[in-house]
N, C-alpha and C positions, 0 to 999 in steps of 0.2 A: 504494500499500499504506500502511496505517495502523497504527501500533504503539502501544501506550500501556503504561505500567509505572507502578507506585506504589513511592517510594523512601523509605527513613527516613534522614534526616541524621543522622549519628553524630559530626560534628566537635564537639568542646567549645566553639568559637567561632564554630560555625554556619557559614553561606558567607559568608566576609568576602571582602576583595578578592583574595586569591590563590586561592582555590578557586573564585570567581567566574570568574577570568581562565582558569584551566585550563579550567573547563567551556564558557566561550565559544570558546576556542582549539579545543578536541576538536570542539564542536557545528559550527563553521565548516568543518571537513573534510569535511563531508556536504552534499549537494544538498538534501536534504528539509528542511521547515519544521518546526522544533523549538521546541515550546512548554513553559514549565514553569509548572504550576498550583500555587498554595499558597491554600487556601480560596477565595474568590470572586475571586481576581486571578490574573493571568496574564503571563509575561514572555517575551519572545524570548531563546531560550536561546545565540543567537549575540552577544547584547550585553551586555558585562560591566555597566554601567549598569542595565540592565533587570532582569537577573539579581539586583544587589545591591538593588534598588528593591523587592523582595519580602520583604526583612529575615528571611530564612530561618534559624532558630535550632536548635540542637542538640535533637533529639527531633522535630523537624517533620516531617510527612509531606507530599511533595510529588508531583504527578503528571507525569510526562514525557509528552508526546502529540507522536508523530513522524508526520509525513506526507510521502511522496515515495518515490522509486525506491531509495533506500538507507535505508528507516525501520529494517528489521531490525537491519542493522550499526549505526547509530546509537544505537539503544537500548541493544545489549548494548555498546558502548564507552562511553556515558555512564554506564549503570548500574555498569559496573564501577570506573569513576573515583570515583563515589558511594560504593560499597560498600567502595572502598580507603582511604575517608576523604580522599582528595585526597592521597595519601602523607603525610598527618599522623599522628601517634600517637595 
């Protein structure tokens, strides 16, 4: 199963170390392959370093592409994390 969702990053500081760690930790809970696309670049969502390498800023749009047996659950959990601004105000 493949799932895809476009997300808007609303955190003032973008996806810095703490949100990247939260994203990678949540992504690691799933068996599916999870990629984050920003413009023409992509990152493994299970790697903090890979996520931070995208340099995601406030207002950026990213595409979450998930392929695997638990893709639907993974998209739901990760999009909720992003939409909740990673717990930041």
